N, C-alpha and C positions, 0 to 999 in steps of 0.2 A: 955592747953592753948599755945599759942603762947606768945613767949618773945617781938617779933620784926615781924613787915611785912613791907618791903619794895617793892614797886612799882616801875616798869619801862616800860618806852613807847618804843617799839621795831621798831627801825628805820634802813631801808635800803636803797638801791639805788634809789627807786621809791618813798620813803616816806619822812616825815617830823616830829619835834615835834608836828607841829599843826595837822598833818595828819599823825599818826604812821600808820605802819604795824600792830602793836598788842599791846596787854598789856601784861606785866609780874609780876609775884609777887614772893619774896623770903622770905618764912616764916620759921623763927629760933625760934628753940624750946633749950630746957636746951642740949638735948642728940643729937641735928644735927639741918639739913635745909631741907627744901622741897621747890623745885622749880617748879612753874607751870604757864604755858600760860592759856589765856582765848582762846577757841576754836571756831571754825565756828558752833559747835554744841551746842554752848552756855553754856559750861560749864568750869571750871578750869580743865585743866589735868596736872598732871607732865611732864616734860620738861628738858633734858639737854642743852637747849638753853645758858643758862646764863654762865652754868659750860663751856662749851666749848669755850665761848668768854671769858674765864677767861685764858684760856689756849691756846690762840691764834688764835681763829676763827674770822676773821675780817667780816665776811659776814653781820654781823649786830652789829649796835650800841645799847646799853640799856643806856637810859638816865633815871637817877632818878626822879620821879615823884609824887606829894600829892596822897595820897586814894581819894581826891576827882576830882582830873584830869584822876586818873583810872577808877573812876566810870564811869566819861563821855565817855571815850572811851570804856568801855565795854557796856554801853547804844547805842552809835553809832553803835557798832558791832551787838548788838541785834534787832536796826533799821532797819540797813541793811540787816540782815538776814529776816526781815519780808519782806522786798521789792521783795526778790529773787523768 
Protein backbone atom coordinates (compact mmCIF):
# COMPACT_ATOMS: atom_id res chain seq x y z
CA UNK A 1 0.00 0.00 0.00
CA UNK A 2 1.18 3.51 -0.80
CA UNK A 3 2.45 5.71 1.98
CA UNK A 4 1.77 8.94 0.05
CA UNK A 5 0.45 9.95 -3.37
CA UNK A 6 1.20 13.41 -4.75
CA UNK A 7 -0.52 14.68 -7.90
CA UNK A 8 0.80 17.26 -10.34
CA UNK A 9 -0.61 19.21 -13.27
CA UNK A 10 1.84 19.13 -16.19
CA UNK A 11 2.28 22.62 -17.61
CA UNK A 12 4.14 23.37 -20.85
CA UNK A 13 4.39 26.39 -23.15
CA UNK A 14 0.90 25.82 -24.58
CA UNK A 15 -0.98 25.01 -21.37
CA UNK A 16 -1.83 26.42 -17.94
CA UNK A 17 -2.84 25.20 -14.50
CA UNK A 18 -6.48 25.67 -15.51
CA UNK A 19 -5.92 23.73 -18.74
CA UNK A 20 -2.85 21.52 -18.15
CA UNK A 21 -1.10 19.40 -20.73
CA UNK A 22 -1.62 16.36 -18.51
CA UNK A 23 -1.62 14.89 -15.03
CA UNK A 24 1.13 13.09 -13.16
CA UNK A 25 1.34 11.27 -9.87
CA UNK A 26 4.17 10.19 -7.60
CA UNK A 27 3.40 7.21 -5.39
CA UNK A 28 5.74 6.82 -2.45
CA UNK A 29 6.25 3.48 -0.79
CA UNK A 30 8.45 2.53 2.12
CA UNK A 31 11.02 1.14 -0.34
CA UNK A 32 10.86 3.69 -3.16
CA UNK A 33 8.81 5.80 -5.55
CA UNK A 34 6.72 5.13 -8.63
CA UNK A 35 6.13 8.02 -11.04
CA UNK A 36 3.21 7.75 -13.47
CA UNK A 37 1.50 9.89 -16.09
CA UNK A 38 -2.11 9.45 -17.22
CA UNK A 39 -1.87 8.62 -20.92
CA UNK A 40 -4.06 9.06 -23.96
CA UNK A 41 -4.56 5.29 -23.70
CA UNK A 42 -6.60 6.16 -20.59
CA UNK A 43 -4.31 4.43 -18.13
CA UNK A 44 -1.58 5.31 -15.68
CA UNK A 45 1.87 4.42 -17.06
CA UNK A 46 5.39 4.76 -15.64
CA UNK A 47 7.14 7.97 -16.67
CA UNK A 48 10.52 9.61 -16.05
CA UNK A 49 9.17 13.15 -16.61
CA UNK A 50 9.21 14.38 -13.01
CA UNK A 51 12.59 12.84 -12.29
CA UNK A 52 14.09 14.54 -15.37
CA UNK A 53 12.55 17.86 -14.27
CA UNK A 54 14.13 17.43 -10.84
CA UNK A 55 17.46 17.02 -12.62
CA UNK A 56 17.18 20.22 -14.66
CA UNK A 57 14.91 19.48 -17.66
CA UNK A 58 12.77 22.62 -17.91
CA UNK A 59 10.47 21.42 -20.71
CA UNK A 60 7.51 21.01 -18.33
CA UNK A 61 6.51 22.53 -15.02
CA UNK A 62 4.90 20.31 -12.41
CA UNK A 63 2.40 22.10 -10.18
CA UNK A 64 1.19 20.15 -7.16
CA UNK A 65 -2.60 19.72 -7.19
CA UNK A 66 -5.19 17.94 -5.07
CA UNK A 67 -6.49 14.44 -5.74
CA UNK A 68 -9.82 16.01 -6.72
CA UNK A 69 -8.14 18.30 -9.28
CA UNK A 70 -6.26 15.30 -10.68
CA UNK A 71 -9.53 13.38 -11.03
CA UNK A 72 -11.04 16.31 -12.96
CA UNK A 73 -8.08 16.36 -15.35
CA UNK A 74 -8.33 12.59 -15.85
CA UNK A 75 -12.06 12.94 -16.60
CA UNK A 76 -11.28 15.71 -19.11
CA UNK A 77 -8.75 13.47 -20.87
CA UNK A 78 -11.31 10.64 -20.96
CA UNK A 79 -13.97 12.97 -22.36
CA UNK A 80 -11.60 14.26 -25.07
CA UNK A 81 -10.70 10.69 -25.98
CA UNK A 82 -14.37 9.91 -26.53
CA UNK A 83 -14.64 12.86 -28.93
CA UNK A 84 -11.76 11.72 -31.12
